[in-house]
C-alpha positions, -999 to +999 in steps of 0.1 A: +032+193-056+004+171-056+017+130-063+000+110-091+005+100-127+022+135-137+049+127-112+073+101-129+086+088-097+051+085-085+044+068-120+072+039-118+056+033-082+021+026-096+037+010-125+053-014-097+022-018-079+003-027-113+027-053-119+024-073-081-014-070-084-011-090-124+011-115-105-009-118-076-044-115-092-054-088-067-078-055-075-057-035-058-022-030-043-015+001-023+018+018-003-001+033+029+022+047+058+017+044+096+005+082+094-024+069+074-011+086+041-021+070+013+013+071-014+002+053-043-020+027-052-017+004-084-055+009-098-076+044-095-112+034-084-139+054-069-139+041-032-100+039-037-096+063-007-123+050+016-108+016+013-074+022+023-088+046+051-108+016+066-078-007+065-054+017+081-084+023+108-090-014+112-055-031+108-025-006+107-035+019+138-035-006+165-003-023+150+015+012+146+035+011+181+055-024+169+068-005+140+080+019+164+100-008+181+115-023+146+088-052+142+077-064+110+042-060+101+033-092+076-004-105+083-031-116+060-070-113+067-105-114+056-125-081+055-160-091+040-156-106+003-116-094+005-085-112+017-061-085+021-025-091+031-002-065+046+040-061+047+057-032+059+089-017+054+110+012+057+093+009+092+068+033+080+050+020+049+026-008+044+024-025+013-013-039+016-028-060-014-064-071-017-080-097-038-120-106-043-119-143-023-091-161-014-050-158-021-027-184-024-006-171+008+023-185-005+029-176-039+016-139-029+042-139-001+071-149-026+058-122-049+058-096-024+091-105-009+102-108-045+090-070-054+095-051-021+130-044-025+122-025-056+089-009-042+106+000-010+132+021-031+107+039-056+084+047-026+119+064-007+124+081-042+087+100-040+092+136-038+075+149-007+036+166-017+032+203-012+012+208+008+022+180+032-005+151+032-036+156+054-047+135+079-067+102+063-061+083+035-077+107+002-046+129-001-039+115-042-049+128-075-054+112-108 
């Protein structure tokens, strides 16, 4: 089964990501695995797969080894006009938030910290996609 809004567990995760995006005035919040699978997004738009895939290759791939050793990724970067914040959870997932301009980093990190336990539980509750997701971020079907 392809993951998307027709899967109740996925829809619940998307709702939580949308809520976090609203609280932080973000244009997008996504869950990406360290295997470069885009599991869920707060909003769909035409370039969402390319945006997530580019972030994975530029920012997450080089940090994967530290996650295997139990480290937590928690960083903010400026990517063109977007400010991005990333926070890992459950050793293999990364919550990524994009916003035009800049963030109030203290506020956003507080919102992420508060939302992350529920986002982690919802992510871990997702059914496995069938067929298994392919390499690259473009796996979601609206």
